N, C-alpha and C positions, 0 to 999 in steps of 0.2 A: 422458521427454517434455515436451515443450512442455508451457507454459501453456495456449497459444494454443487447442489441442484440447479443451479444460475445456467448453467453452461449450455445447458437443453434448449434455456430461452422458451419453456412450453408445449417444447414438442413433443409428442404423446408417444412415440416410439421411442423417441433418445433418453424418455421419461421412464420408459421401460428400464432400454439395455443400463441404463443411472442405477436403478434401482434393485435390479434384480441379476445385471453379468456382469459390469463393467465391477474389475478389481476383486471377484468369486473368482477363489479356486474354482478350476478343473482339471481333471484329468487325463484326458477322454482326449486321446491321438485325433479322432478323426475332430470333433469342436475346433482343438487347440489349430488344425493346419487349416478349420476353415476360416479361424481368423485372421493367422500369418494371411491366407491368399486376400478378406479381407480390408486388411489394411492394408497389403500391398497395392490393392485396388483404389485404395483410400489417395495413393501418389499425387500428392500437385491439386486435392480437392479435398473434399469437407469428408469430413465422417458422416455430416448428416445424411450427405447424397447417396452415402454407400452405404448409409442403415437402412435407406428407403431402398433401394435397389432389392436389399439382401434375401429375399421370397424367389425373384428373377433368378438372383446367385445360385440360390441354391437346387434349384429348380433346373440351372443350367451347363451347374457342375456336379451333379446326381449328389446332392447334399456333403460335397466335400468329402464324402468316404475316399480316402487317399489311395486304399487300392481300385478304385473307379474312373477318381481322373491321371492316376497314372497309364492307364490306356485311354483313353480320349483316344481319337483319330483325328488327323489334322483335318480330315473333311470336317467333323463335328467343331473341331472350334474355331475352321473361318467359318462355318456356319454361326457362331455365336458372333462373330464380327457384326451382324445385320438383327442384334437382337438387340428392339431399345429398352429391355429392361437392366440393360448389365454397360456396364463404361464399354462401348466398343473398341478398344486400343487392342491391336494386333501382338504384343510386347505383352500387356496385363493379361492376355487369353490363353495366350501358350505358356507363361511361365507359373500357370496353374499345375498343368501336365509336367513340366520341368521342377518344379517345387515338388510336386508327387513321385515322381521317380526319384528326389533327393533326398526325401522323409522315410520312403523308403529302405534306404541305403543305413541311414541314423536311425530306423527302426532297427534294422540288423545288428546294427554297431555295437548300439545301446539298449538294447531292448523297449523301448517305446521310445518315440516319439518326446513322453513326458517325460524321461528319465535323461531326455539331453539334454532339453531345456532347463533342470530344474535343473540339473551342474552347474551352470552358474553363477547357484546362490546356493553351491552346497547344499542343496533341498531346503533351505532356511528362504520364506515370505519378509519380503521390504514391506516395512511398514513405516510410510511419513506423516503420519500426524500432524499434516499440515496445517495451519489456522484458518490461510487464505488461498484463492484461486490460485492468486500469484505465486504462494510458493511455488507450488507445484511443477517439478523441473520436465524440461520435454526430454529429454536427454540423463543417462548415466553411465558411467563405468561398466555397468553390467550389459546394459543394449550396445554401448561401443563394445563388448568382445562379444558378445552376442554376435550383433553384426557382422563385425569382423571374420566371427569364424564360416558363420550362413554363407557370405559371399564367398571366401575359401571352397566351399565346399559345393558351390554354383547356384545358389535359392537366389532369384529375383527379388529385387525390389525391396529389399531390409537397411537401410540404413538407419544410421543410431535416434532418430525419434520417430520411424515408423515400427522400430524393435520395443525404442521404451514405449510405445501405444501399444503392442502387443502383448509386452511382459503388464501394462496391466490389464487390458482385454481379456488374461488369461488368468490373472489371481496373484501372479510371482511378485507381481509389484502392488500394492494398497494403496491408494489416493486418494482415497476418499478420506474429504476433511474429519479433523478429531472431533469436532463436532457432526458431523453428520451420520443420522439414527442409519443410516446403509452402511456403515463401514462393515 
């Protein structure tokens, strides 16, 4: 078995994510927005914590449908601060609405959120063909550029490391190891 699968330590939720979502291309704006928000929620925490709360996040944030998140009320967002199913950080909760509003502006400018994201690689997928988990970077020139542009637009919780993980989560970057059967 490839070392690629070792990072989830036998966790069935992370195993499912590794095998069927991680580094798999997805061009759906709402899915990409979901992953942006979940990656942002993971700042200072583990991805395992966030993935175990994913269903609660989907329920709390209307399935991460961009249009619905963009119009969430202050009352709705405030109420989420007492929801034990999600990370109850006010800034992270409020960032979902703000980020949705900015993503809507990006959609108008680029035609889709997907087109904006892929513009950072000129539509090309980045494939590492790494041999060991230690070879996989945590940041890249693309994640730095994307982070800088997203921050300039006002998107929250998008540092270069989080943005690199985001690129993996939507398949712009494929960091499955070279011998991984799920690459």
